[in-house]
N, C-alpha and C positions, 0 to 999 in steps of 0.2 A: 504494500500500500504506500502511496505517496501523498504528501500533504499538498493541498491546492496551491500554496504560495510558490512551490517549485514549478519549473517549466521543463518541458522535454525538448530534445533535439538541440543541435548545435546552433550557435549564434554566429553568423558570418558578417562581420563589419566590413564596410567598403574597403578600408585599408588592408584588411586581411585578404579579401578577395583579390585585390590588386597585387598583393605580395605573392599569392599563390599563382596568379596568372603569369607573373614575371619569372616564377620558378621554372617555367617551361614544362617539359614532359615529366618532371619529377612530381609525384603525388605529394600533397601536403603532408600526409602521414609519414612518408619516407623522409622528408626534410626534417620533421620534428624528431623522428626516431633516430636519425643520424646525429642530430645535435645532442640529444640525451646520451646516446652511446659514446660520443666523443668525450663528453664530460666525465663519464665513468671510466673510460679507458685510460685516462691519465693516471688514475690511482691503482691500476691493476699491474700485477707482475707475473701474469701468466698462471696457468693451472697445471698442477702435477697430478696425474691420474694413472692408475695402473691400466695396462692394455697391451696391445700387440706391437709395441715399439721395439727399437733396437737398443736403446740406452738403458743400462742397469739402473734400477731405482732402489730396491731393498730386498732383504730376505724376510720371510715370515714363516711361522710354523705351518706345517701341512694340515689341511682341514679336509673333512669328509666331502667328497665331491670334486676335489682337485684331480687333475689328470696326472698320471704317473710321469708323463713327459715333462711336467713342470718341476719335478723334484730336482734340486741341486744336490747331487750325491756327494760332491766334494765338501760342501758346507755341512751337510748332514753328518758326514763322517767325523766331524769335530766334536760332536756331542751325541747324546742318546735320543735325539729327536730328529724327525725329518723336517727339512726346510724347503720352501718353494722360492724360486728366484722370480721376482716380479720386475717387469720392464716398465719404463715410463710410458704413459699414454701418448701415442703419436697418431694412431689411425683415426680417421674421421668417423664419428658416430652420427646417427640420425636423431634429430630432436623434432618432435611434433608439437605444434601449438594449436590451442583452441580458445577462442574468445566467445563467451556467451552472447548469442544474438537475440535473446529474448527481450521483450518490450520493457521489462523493469530496468534493464541496463541503460536505456536511453533516457536517463533522468538526472537532473541536478537540482539541488535545493537553492542554488544561487547561480543563475545563468551568467552573470557578469564576472563572478570571481572564481567559479569552479567549473571544471569540465564535467561532462556526463560520465557516468561509470563506464559506459562503453568506450568513449573516447580515451579514457585513461588506460583501460585494459588493452585496447589496440596499440596505444603508444608503448606500453611496457613490453608487449609481445614483439613488436617490430624492432624496438631498440635492442632487446635481447638477441633477436635474430641477427641484427647488424653486427653485434659483438662476436657472435659465434661464427658467422660467415667469414668475417675477417680473420678468424683463427683457423679457417679451413674446414670447419665442420659443415655437415649437411643438415638443412632445415626444411620442413614442410608444414603445411597446414593440415590439421586433422580434417577428415571428410573431404579432402581434395583429391581429384584424380591424378594430380601431378606427383611424381616421386620426389623425395628429398633432393635438394640441389645445393650447390655451393657457389661462391663467387659474388662479386658486387652486383651483377645483373640479376641475381636471384632475389635480392631485396626488393627491387622494383616490382618484380612479378608477385612476390608475396604480399606487398602492400596493396596492389591492385586487386589481387585475388581475394584478400580479406574483405576489402570494401565491397566487392561484387557479391561475395557470399552473404554478407549482412544485408545488402540491398535487396537480395532475392528472398529473404526470409520474411514471413508474415507475422502477424500478432501472436500466432500460436507456436512460435519457434520453441524448440525444446530447451529446457533449463540445464540439460546435460547432453553431452555429445552422444551420437549413435555409437555403435561399436564397430567401427571400421577395422580393417585388418592392419594392425601395426606390427612391424617386425619385432621378433623376440629381442629383448634386452635393449630396446630403444628407450629414449627418455621422452616424457610427456608432460607438458605444462598446461593446466586448465585454469583460465581466468574467468571469473563470474561473481555474481553476488551470492549465489547458492542459498537464497533465502527460503526456497521451497523444496529443497532436495535433501535435507539432513537425514531423513528416514531411508533414502535410496542410495546415499553416497557410498556406504560401505560395500554393498553388493556391486555397485558400479565399478569402484576402484579395484575390488577383488578380482574381477574378470581380467583386468589389465595385469595385476600383480601375479596372477597364476601363470601368465605368459612371460614372466621375467621382466616386465616393464616397470620401471621406476619413474617417479615424477614428483611434481609439486602442484599443490592446490592453492591458488591465490584468490582469496575472497576480497573483492573490491567493493567498498561501501562509501557512501556519501557521509560527510561529517554529521549531517542531520539524522541519518539513520543510526549513527553511533551514539549521539547525545540526546536525541529527542527533545529539542529545545522549544517545542511549541507550547503556547499558552492561550487560554481563552477559547473562543468558539472557532473551531477549525473543521472544514470538510475534507476528509481524506478520500481520495479516489483511487481505485485499482487501476493498474497499468496493464494487467493481463486478464481482463474480463471480470474482475471482482467488483461487486456493487460498491457504490460510494457510501461513506459513513460520516454522518454529522455528529460531532462531539462538542458539547457545550463547554466543558472544562477539560481541555486536552491535557493540561498539566497533571490531572489526576491519574493519567495512564502511564506516566513516565516510569515509575518504579517497576510496575509489572512488565512493561515493555523491555526495559533494560535487563531485567532478570531473564526474560525469555530469550533475548538476543544472546546473552552470555551463555546460556545453556545450549543454544543452537551452535554457537561458535565452538564450544567445547566438544560437541558431538562431531563436528567436522574435523577438528584437530585430532581427536581420538581415533576416528576412522582412518585418517591418513597415516597417523603414527603406527597404528597396529599392523599396517600393510607395508611398512617401510617407506612410505611417502613423507613428504614435508608439507606443512601447512603454514601459510602466512596471511595476515590480515593487512590490507592496504587501504588507507583513507585517501580519497581524491583531494583532500585538503593538505596532504603531506607531500614531501619531495618525491618526484618520480625517479630522480637519480639515486637516492638512497635505496629505494625498493629494487631498482635494477641491479645495483651492486650486490644486494643480498641474494637476489635470484641467481645471478651469475656465479657467485661463490657457492651457492647451494648446489650447483651442478657437480661440484667436487666433493662436498661434504655429505654427511649422513643426514637422516631425517631430523628436521627442526620444526619448531613452532615459533613464529615471530610476529611482530606487529609493527607496522609503519603507517 
């Protein structure tokens, strides 16, 4: 549900329209994504990950499921334990991105000061893609017929394809992605508000986890959804077919609302963590750069739960 004072859809001022026109063939989303990615890239020092590279990284104890060919017999002979030789990650992996196209995402409580949730999710997804493509990794959109690609040209295609995907979805767009075929051991990032799916999220993520797919769940919310700052007589209207609701003393709902939201967020985080995924909360009123840095670093780290 959204309060009537908020407005949906982007606001395109004449200056912005002219700036986008002068940008030529580059989509506005790509321009913004590259700017955010460039800011974050200045503070990065690369990622070290285990994989099929050639450079030695570390020895670690043998674990059930490791292949015998991975055992380093010379190192193992020095003790009474078996050790596996790990290489530094060098081979490109595929990362799949999905941004919630449902109507509830196309909302902001302050059209002049805040982006819509959908605009912020798109920006984060494409800025992350920009960083990864520059690192030589392969990126694709979930539910896209195109395979993962790499290189600078791939970012332009991803931005255009994302905008086309969302333009073609109607009011009844799904709050969770369908289950397309994603390669085993790929990485998956899901961006959305996830306000209606907490009872479904565990089973949905489990289907991916059973195929060896790891990922991150990024819940994108507006500051008003996090604080419920409303007072007095307010009419709330549904963005996805729910009936409108007139409340005379909206402040009386704040405590119950915040409690319900906290429980919902906890269920999302618990579902992600139990399957080896990560969960983070992002407010559209906070820095996109900080969230992007956390997401990028999260691709190397284990499951986390964060808030920005």
